[in-house]
C-alpha positions as CSV (number, residue, x, y, z in Angstrom):
1,M,0.2,-0.1,-0.2
2,N,1.3,3.7,-1.2
3,I,0.2,6.0,1.6
4,V,1.0,9.7,1.8
5,V,1.0,12.0,4.7
6,L,0.4,15.7,4.2
7,M,2.4,17.5,6.8
8,K,2.8,21.1,8.0
9,Q,5.5,22.7,10.2
10,V,4.1,25.4,12.2
11,P,5.2,27.6,15.3
12,D,6.1,25.6,18.4
13,T,2.9,25.5,20.5
14,E,4.8,25.7,23.8
15,A,7.2,28.7,22.6
16,P,6.0,32.6,22.5
17,V,5.2,34.4,19.2
18,E,5.7,37.8,18.3
19,I,3.6,39.8,15.2
20,A,6.0,41.2,12.6
21,E,6.1,44.9,11.5
22,S,3.7,44.4,8.7
23,N,1.3,43.4,11.2
24,V,-0.1,40.6,9.1
25,A,2.3,37.8,10.1
26,I,4.2,36.5,12.7
27,D,8.1,37.2,13.2
28,T,9.8,34.4,12.1
29,E,13.2,35.4,13.0
30,D,13.5,33.7,16.3
31,T,10.6,31.4,15.9
32,K,11.0,27.9,17.4
33,W,8.8,25.2,14.9
34,A,7.9,22.0,15.0
35,I,5.2,19.6,13.4
36,N,1.6,20.5,13.7
37,P,0.3,18.3,16.4
38,Y,-2.2,16.7,14.4
39,D,0.1,15.7,11.4
40,E,1.7,14.0,14.2
41,F,-1.2,11.6,14.6
42,S,-1.5,11.5,10.7
43,L,2.3,10.0,10.5
44,E,2.2,7.7,13.2
45,E,-1.0,6.2,11.7
46,A,0.7,5.5,8.5
47,L,3.4,4.3,10.2
48,L,1.2,1.5,11.8
49,I,-0.7,0.9,8.3
50,K,2.9,0.3,7.2
51,E,3.9,-2.0,9.9
52,A,0.4,-4.0,10.0
53,K,0.5,-4.7,6.4
54,G,4.1,-4.7,5.4
55,D,4.9,-4.0,1.8
56,S,3.8,-0.6,2.2
57,K,5.4,2.8,1.5
58,V,4.9,6.0,3.4
59,T,5.5,9.4,1.3
60,L,5.6,12.7,2.9
61,V,4.5,15.9,1.4
62,T,4.8,19.3,2.6
63,V,4.8,22.5,1.4
64,G,7.0,25.5,3.2
65,P,10.2,27.4,3.1
66,D,13.8,26.2,3.8
67,H,13.4,25.7,7.4
68,V,10.9,22.9,6.7
69,A,13.7,20.6,6.3
70,E,14.1,20.4,10.0
71,A,10.3,18.5,10.3
72,I,11.0,16.4,7.8
73,R,14.3,14.9,9.3
74,V,11.8,14.4,12.6
75,A,9.5,12.6,10.0
76,Y,12.6,10.7,8.3
77,A,13.4,9.6,12.1
78,M,9.9,8.6,12.9
79,G,10.0,5.9,9.9
80,V,8.7,7.9,6.9
81,D,10.3,6.2,3.3
82,E,10.7,9.2,1.3
83,A,9.6,12.9,1.6
84,I,8.8,15.7,-1.0
85,H,9.6,19.1,0.0
86,I,7.8,21.7,-2.0
87,N,10.1,25.0,-1.5
88,D,7.8,28.0,-1.9
89,E,10.5,30.5,-0.8
90,I,12.7,32.5,-3.0
91,D,15.1,35.7,-1.7
92,D,13.8,35.0,1.8
93,E,10.1,35.5,0.4
94,V,7.5,33.1,0.5
95,Y,5.7,33.3,-2.6
96,G,3.8,30.2,-3.1
97,A,1.4,28.6,-0.4
98,V,0.1,31.7,1.5
99,D,-3.6,30.5,2.6
100,P,-5.5,26.9,2.1
101,H,-6.4,27.6,-1.6
102,T,-2.8,28.1,-2.7
103,T,-1.5,25.4,-0.5
104,A,-4.0,22.6,-1.6
105,A,-3.4,23.5,-5.1
106,I,0.4,23.0,-4.8
107,I,0.0,19.6,-2.9
108,A,-2.6,18.4,-5.8
109,A,-0.1,19.1,-8.0
110,A,2.7,17.9,-6.3
111,L,0.6,14.6,-6.2
112,K,0.4,14.3,-9.9
113,D,3.0,11.8,-10.2
114,V,3.1,10.3,-7.0
115,P,1.2,6.7,-6.8
116,F,-1.1,6.4,-3.4
117,D,-3.9,4.2,-2.2
118,L,-4.6,6.7,1.0
119,I,-3.7,10.1,1.9
120,I,-3.7,11.1,5.7
121,A,-4.1,14.5,6.9
122,G,-4.2,16.2,10.4
123,Q,-7.6,17.5,10.5
124,R,-6.3,21.1,11.2
125,A,-3.3,23.3,11.3
126,V,-2.8,24.8,14.8
127,D,-1.7,28.1,13.3
128,D,-4.2,29.2,11.2
129,D,-7.4,26.7,12.1
130,S,-8.6,26.9,8.9
131,Y,-9.7,23.1,8.4
132,L,-9.8,23.2,4.8
133,V,-6.5,22.4,3.1
134,P,-7.5,18.6,3.3
135,A,-11.0,18.9,1.8
136,L,-9.4,21.1,-0.8
137,V,-7.2,18.6,-1.9
138,A,-9.5,16.0,-1.9
139,N,-11.9,17.9,-4.2
140,K,-8.7,18.8,-6.5
141,L,-8.1,14.9,-6.7
142,N,-11.6,14.0,-6.9
143,L,-11.2,11.8,-3.8
144,P,-13.8,10.7,-1.1
145,I,-12.7,12.6,2.2
146,I,-13.5,11.1,5.8
147,S,-12.8,13.7,8.4
148,L,-12.0,13.6,11.9
149,V,-11.0,9.6,12.3
150,T,-10.3,8.2,15.6
151,K,-10.1,4.7,14.5
152,Q,-9.8,3.4,10.8
153,E,-8.9,-0.7,9.3
154,T,-7.8,-0.5,5.7
155,T,-8.6,-3.7,2.8
156,D,-7.0,-3.3,-0.5
157,T,-9.8,-1.6,-1.9
158,E,-11.6,0.3,0.8
159,I,-11.3,1.9,4.5
160,N,-13.4,1.3,7.2
161,C,-13.3,4.5,10.0
162,V,-14.9,5.4,13.1
163,Q,-15.6,9.6,12.7
164,S,-16.3,11.9,15.1
165,I,-19.5,13.8,14.7
166,D,-21.7,16.1,16.6
167,G,-22.7,14.5,19.7
168,G,-21.0,11.2,19.0
169,T,-19.3,9.0,16.3
170,A,-20.2,7.5,13.1
171,V,-19.0,4.3,11.4
172,V,-18.7,5.1,7.6
173,K,-16.3,3.8,4.8
174,A,-15.1,4.9,1.4
175,A,-13.8,3.1,-1.2
176,L,-9.8,3.5,-1.8
177,P,-8.0,5.6,-3.2
178,A,-9.3,8.1,-0.1
179,L,-8.4,10.8,1.9
180,I,-8.8,10.8,5.7
181,T,-8.0,13.5,8.5
182,T,-7.0,12.1,12.3
183,Q,-8.4,13.6,15.1
184,K,-6.5,13.1,18.8
185,G,-6.9,10.1,20.4
186,I,-6.4,7.9,17.4
187,N,-2.8,6.9,18.6
188,E,0.0,8.2,20.5
189,P,2.9,9.5,17.8
190,R,6.0,7.5,18.5
191,Y,9.3,9.6,19.9
192,P,12.4,8.5,17.7
193,N,15.2,7.2,19.0
194,F,18.6,8.6,18.9
195,R,20.1,6.4,16.4
196,A,17.4,6.8,13.9
197,I,17.6,11.2,14.3
198,M,21.2,10.3,13.1
199,K,20.4,8.2,10.4
200,A,17.5,10.7,9.1
201,K,20.4,13.5,8.6
202,K,21.9,11.4,6.0
203,K,18.5,10.6,4.1
204,K,17.8,12.6,0.9
205,V,14.7,14.9,0.6
206,D,13.2,15.4,-3.1
207,E,13.0,19.2,-3.0
208,R,11.2,21.0,-5.8
209,E,10.1,24.2,-6.6
210,L,6.7,25.4,-8.0
211,E,8.2,25.1,-11.5
212,D,9.1,21.5,-11.4
213,I,5.7,20.7,-10.6
214,G,4.4,22.6,-13.5
215,L,2.9,25.9,-11.7
216,D,3.5,29.4,-12.4
217,P,4.9,31.3,-9.2
218,E,3.4,34.5,-10.8
219,N,-0.2,32.6,-9.8
220,F,0.8,31.9,-6.4
221,G,1.6,33.8,-3.4
222,I,-0.9,36.9,-2.8
223,N,-1.9,36.8,-6.5
224,G,-3.3,33.2,-6.2
225,A,-4.6,33.8,-2.4
226,K,-8.4,33.8,-1.9
227,V,-8.0,34.8,1.7
228,K,-5.6,37.4,2.7
229,I,-4.6,38.8,6.2
230,R,-6.0,42.3,6.9
231,S,-4.3,42.6,10.5
232,M,-3.3,40.5,13.5
233,E,-3.4,41.6,16.8
234,F,-2.8,39.6,20.2
235,P,-6.5,38.9,22.6
236,P,-7.0,41.5,25.2
237,E,-5.2,40.2,28.1
238,R,-7.7,39.4,31.0
239,G,-8.3,41.0,33.9
240,Q,-7.1,39.6,37.8
241,G,-10.0,37.1,39.0
242,K,-12.0,38.3,42.0
243,I,-12.5,36.3,45.1
244,I,-15.5,36.3,46.9
245,E,-15.6,36.5,50.8
246,G,-18.6,35.5,52.5
247,S,-19.3,33.6,55.9
248,S,-21.6,30.8,54.1
249,P,-22.2,29.5,50.8
250,A,-25.6,31.2,50.7
251,E,-23.8,34.4,51.3
252,K,-21.2,33.9,48.7
253,A,-23.8,33.3,46.0
254,K,-26.2,36.2,46.8
255,I,-22.5,38.5,46.5
256,L,-21.8,36.4,42.7
257,V,-25.2,37.3,41.6
258,N,-25.2,40.9,42.4
259,L,-21.7,41.1,40.9
260,L,-22.9,39.6,37.6
261,K,-25.9,41.8,37.4
262,E,-24.3,45.1,38.5
263,E,-20.3,44.7,37.2
264,A,-20.5,42.0,35.0
265,S,-24.2,43.0,33.5
266,V,-24.6,39.4,32.4
267,I,-27.7,38.8,34.0
């Protein structure tokens, strides 16, 4: 079975970020980067399928600037067989994938010559929370998509999934080839050992530019974006909490109700 995993490198969720002077992007100069957490589930699920079935291949596909190579090395150390990196950076500027539409168009073009039976992606990226890229890729490749998968079983011809839905779960299936997105709880991503990390440094990355996959850079970047960021700002700081004093729970409840009416104006 040929499995493709879509991976995005995002700012580390445990590291602070700053807004750039342009006010429409984050300052990437000192940003710490990591594999998107939901894509770690996708990587692990692909590797579990490979280990269970044997005679399978896992290919990573990612779009991003030069520093994405760091995340690719981690994926190699986890057990990925091959990696395709579509580099959308030129002269220190990102000119390719700047919104879900351009990202999906690049990925779909990169997959034209890649054999696959199954594509696995994270349900969303934690930097922009768009949820759109996997669905757009599936649409461009005319594939069925099953989202928010918490359990799956594959045969040679179809995939059966347990899918999170509002208020519960659903059991659904699709004919292969297909695309699924992973949800938290589907697995526990592995940590590569030191030996695997050292071996990963020697593995080759298939790095391509937009022209290499038949795309004109002039139609991408801001020129091709369907969504443009107008401005970015941090959420307002939360005020300090208030401790309610009282001689009994009933008295505290009465004080709380008055505060909610007179100060918060919520009741």
